[in-house]
N, C-alpha and C positions, 0 to 999 in steps of 0.2 A: 977660418969660418967653417962651421959644421954644415954638412950636407943636410938640407931639409927634405923630409919626405913624409908622406901620410901613412900612418900605421893602421888606422881604421876610419871608416866612414859610415854614417847611417843617415837615412832619410828622416827629416824632421816634419816638414809640411810644405805645401806649395812647391816652390822650387829651391828649397833650402836644405843643405846638407850640413851635418855636424861632422867636422873633420878633426881627428886627433893626429897630432904630429909627433915625430920622434923626439921632440923637445919636451913632450909631456903636455904641451898646451893644446887646448881644445878651442876651436873656432867655428863659428857659423858662417857659411857663405851662401848668399842669395844669388842664384844664377839668372834671375829675371833681367838683370841689366845687360846680359850677354846674349840672351836667347833670340834676339832679333837680328843677329849679325852672321852672315855667311852660313857655314854648315851648322852653326849653333842653333839655327831655326828648328832643327830636329828636336831640340830639347823642349820645345813648346808642347810636344806630345807628352803628357804627364806620365803615361805608362813607359814610354821610352826613357824619360828622365829617371824614373824610379829603378830602371834596370841597369844601373851603373855597376861597375866592378872595380876592384883595386888592382892596379898593375904593380910593378916593383916600387914605384915612387908616388903615384897619384891616382886619382879617380879617372875612369875611362868608360866611354860608352861605345860598345861594339867595335873597338879598335878604329873608330872614326873620329871621335872627339875626345880630346884630353887637354889638360891644363897643367902648366908648370906648377909644381908644388910650392915654389917660392912665391908665385903670383897669388895663389890661394891663401898662403900664409900671411902675406903682406896686406891683402885686401880683405881678409876675413875679420870678423869681429869676435872678441872673446865671448865664449859661451858662459 
């Protein structure tokens, strides 16, 4: 099985990111279903949410919040 990772990410609207994976697939992921849990409540601040970065494998917020690329791949919807 090939290692899944994100090669690019861009903000779409609301709490949705468009994620491009190393497989060439592009998926949309809506983070609203996660932002009321634990540390993810920080994502409710839209300016904080928009300030994501890419690390070696996935999206990351201030080295505080990150998600496994496999989870984002499996739960994302095709763009």
